[in-house]
LUMLUM-894604 format. One line per field, with one value per residue: residue in one letter; residue number from 0; x, y, z of N, C-alpha, C in turn. Coordinates in Angstrom, 3 decimals. Layout:
BEGIN
gulum	(a;...)
kolse	(NUM;...)
n.px	(X;...)
n.py	(Y;...)
n.pz	(Z;...)
ca.px	(X;...)
ca.py	(Y;...)
ca.pz	(Z;...)
c.px	(X;...)
c.py	(Y;...)
c.pz	(Z;...)
# end
This chain:
BEGIN
gulum	(x;x;x;x;x;x;x;x;x;x;x;x;x;x;x;x;x;x;x;x;x;x;x;x;x;x;x;x;x;x;x;x;x;x;x;x;x;x;x;x;x;x;x;x;x;x;x;x;x;x;x;x;x;x;x;x;x;x;x;x;x;x;x;x;x;x;x;x;x;x;x;x;x;x;x;x;x;x;x;x;x;x;x)
kolse	(0;1;2;3;4;5;6;7;8;9;10;11;12;13;14;15;16;17;18;19;20;21;22;23;24;25;26;27;28;29;30;31;32;33;34;35;36;37;38;39;40;41;42;43;44;45;46;47;48;49;50;51;52;53;54;55;56;57;58;59;60;61;62;63;64;65;66;67;68;69;70;71;72;73;74;75;76;77;78;79;80;81;82)
n.px	(0.853;0.605;1.805;-0.201;-2.541;-2.574;-2.783;-5.363;-6.914;-6.387;-7.461;-10.135;-10.830;-10.473;-12.488;-14.704;-14.258;-13.911;-15.915;-15.985;-15.249;-13.999;-11.517;-9.603;-6.657;-3.440;-1.418;-2.300;-2.013;-1.927;-2.916;-4.368;-6.352;-7.763;-7.509;-7.619;-6.293;-8.125;-9.265;-7.043;-6.557;-8.929;-8.580;-6.388;-7.569;-9.433;-7.746;-6.392;-8.392;-8.358;-6.083;-3.784;-1.074;-0.823;1.428;1.912;3.961;4.238;1.757;1.935;4.077;2.949;0.950;2.510;3.935;1.980;1.460;3.192;3.189;2.213;-0.570;0.351;2.948;2.318;1.019;3.190;4.871;3.328;3.208;5.964;6.431;5.200;6.846)
n.py	(-1.165;2.209;5.502;7.464;5.932;4.930;7.372;8.121;6.127;6.728;9.341;8.773;7.120;8.933;10.666;9.280;9.119;11.780;14.593;17.160;17.430;19.266;19.993;18.199;18.139;17.926;19.288;19.528;18.978;16.198;17.092;19.416;18.243;17.181;14.561;11.779;9.133;6.996;7.617;7.335;4.618;3.625;4.532;2.946;0.371;0.628;1.052;-1.362;-3.094;-2.467;-3.607;-2.317;-1.871;-0.265;0.297;-0.356;1.085;3.292;4.480;5.161;6.998;9.004;9.972;10.775;12.900;14.655;17.358;18.154;16.276;15.956;15.293;14.448;13.597;11.454;9.787;9.315;7.899;5.611;4.600;4.064;2.098;-0.068;-1.279)
n.pz	(0.000;-0.852;0.252;-0.154;-0.246;2.367;3.713;2.905;4.125;6.822;7.011;6.353;8.536;10.645;9.984;10.817;13.545;14.503;15.432;14.284;11.134;9.516;10.395;9.596;8.350;6.780;8.215;10.790;14.305;16.634;19.068;18.232;16.776;18.743;19.720;21.815;23.916;23.658;21.173;19.486;19.831;18.712;16.082;15.395;15.474;13.396;11.215;11.203;10.371;7.740;6.934;7.712;9.764;12.736;14.833;18.356;19.668;17.967;18.314;21.019;20.939;19.341;21.028;23.194;22.141;21.281;20.898;18.948;16.922;13.719;11.529;9.042;9.692;11.325;9.468;7.730;9.471;9.983;7.371;6.844;8.731;7.667;5.927)
ca.px	(0.000;1.449;1.565;-1.484;-3.603;-2.585;-3.324;-6.808;-7.492;-6.304;-8.443;-11.468;-11.048;-10.649;-13.803;-15.675;-13.948;-14.058;-17.203;-15.737;-14.400;-13.339;-10.162;-8.711;-5.675;-2.147;-0.553;-2.906;-1.360;-2.822;-3.589;-5.352;-7.465;-8.394;-7.523;-7.098;-5.817;-9.213;-9.391;-5.892;-6.821;-9.992;-7.929;-5.588;-8.485;-10.019;-6.691;-6.114;-9.439;-7.977;-4.813;-2.690;-0.613;-0.449;2.090;1.698;5.000;3.900;0.605;2.443;4.868;2.027;0.306;3.539;4.329;0.757;1.475;4.050;2.989;1.191;-1.256;1.236;4.026;1.709;0.824;4.520;5.355;2.551;3.656;7.305;6.404;4.619;7.888)
ca.py	(0.000;3.399;6.544;8.132;5.008;4.944;8.677;8.101;5.285;7.484;10.428;8.155;6.686;10.135;11.197;8.559;9.391;13.200;15.248;18.262;16.909;20.359;20.184;17.144;18.639;17.289;20.004;19.538;18.098;15.320;17.979;20.296;17.392;16.792;13.099;11.241;7.750;6.161;7.909;6.728;3.173;3.391;4.710;1.742;-0.732;0.861;0.836;-2.795;-3.696;-2.193;-4.268;-1.399;-2.082;0.943;-0.352;0.205;2.091;4.490;5.099;5.765;8.177;10.039;10.560;11.412;14.145;15.052;18.782;18.398;15.249;16.337;14.189;13.957;12.845;10.198;8.992;8.886;6.875;4.394;4.114;3.498;0.886;-1.152;-1.845)
ca.pz	(0.000;-0.907;1.247;-0.400;0.169;3.829;4.093;2.708;5.182;8.076;6.930;6.430;9.917;11.462;9.652;11.643;14.950;14.853;15.222;13.353;10.068;8.797;10.904;9.117;7.395;6.996;9.149;12.119;15.274;17.389;20.032;17.594;16.352;20.007;19.791;23.064;23.812;23.133;19.744;18.810;19.832;17.722;14.784;15.179;15.156;12.073;10.226;11.161;9.539;6.351;6.683;8.026;11.128;13.462;15.960;19.690;19.936;17.188;18.998;22.253;20.573;18.863;22.204;24.019;21.472;20.569;20.561;17.788;15.898;12.742;10.861;7.982;10.341;11.754;8.248;7.291;10.394;9.708;6.065;6.956;9.554;6.866;5.054)
c.px	(0.907;0.996;0.190;-2.661;-3.723;-3.174;-4.851;-7.508;-7.491;-7.356;-9.865;-11.798;-11.264;-12.002;-14.911;-15.506;-14.273;-15.456;-17.052;-14.745;-13.643;-11.898;-9.172;-7.856;-4.322;-1.301;-1.137;-2.147;-2.409;-3.611;-4.681;-6.550;-8.271;-8.581;-6.933;-6.691;-6.886;-9.392;-8.260;-6.062;-7.886;-9.431;-7.130;-6.461;-9.065;-8.985;-6.388;-7.151;-9.151;-6.638;-3.601;-2.342;-0.121;0.111;1.910;2.710;4.702;2.727;1.065;3.234;3.975;1.353;1.303;3.919;3.152;0.726;2.315;3.895;1.857;0.557;-0.356;2.398;3.520;1.519;2.162;5.047;4.629;3.013;5.010;7.317;5.804;5.682;9.060)
c.py	(1.239;4.448;7.192;7.236;4.962;6.253;8.667;7.255;6.018;8.584;9.877;7.734;7.887;10.781;10.532;8.948;10.828;13.722;16.338;17.805;17.996;20.543;19.149;17.684;18.060;17.961;20.106;18.585;17.218;16.153;18.806;19.516;16.889;15.272;12.660;9.779;6.816;6.363;7.263;5.209;2.815;3.526;3.460;0.556;-0.587;0.629;-0.649;-3.540;-3.500;-2.823;-3.400;-1.562;-0.766;0.462;0.409;1.304;3.392;5.225;5.821;7.034;9.321;10.735;11.311;12.780;14.734;16.519;19.078;17.362;15.671;15.088;13.594;13.147;11.480;9.255;8.461;7.758;5.543;3.771;3.412;2.208;-0.308;-1.890;-2.369)
c.pz	(0.000;0.115;1.069;-0.007;1.694;4.331;3.988;3.772;6.526;8.095;7.030;7.863;10.833;11.201;10.444;13.116;15.349;14.570;14.161;12.294;9.315;9.240;10.383;7.973;7.769;8.068;10.555;13.035;15.951;18.406;19.377;17.044;17.556;20.070;21.123;22.851;23.246;21.629;18.949;18.757;18.796;16.302;14.436;14.775;13.753;10.973;10.088;10.314;8.055;6.003;6.958;9.496;11.725;14.797;17.270;19.999;19.194;17.825;20.256;21.963;20.100;20.033;23.081;23.457;20.698;20.167;19.326;16.674;14.972;12.142;9.784;8.563;10.805;10.568;7.748;8.171;10.164;8.396;6.180;7.772;8.810;6.062;5.832)
# end
């Protein structure tokens, strides 16, 4: 799966999780998207259903650095961990 396909799966999953879908942009941080640990876990489950492995360590790092982790950085990390 290429980066753009993974990006689309992440955006689609966030569209289900988030109430305000207008904030889903590549430069948004985890904090600005108001994602908490439960949301990140739900994102992981939804991605796994699509065959995308969102590793526990990546989830933990995203939450640990939520003020600086952008959506694009998260997508890149997920993409790189697939290979």
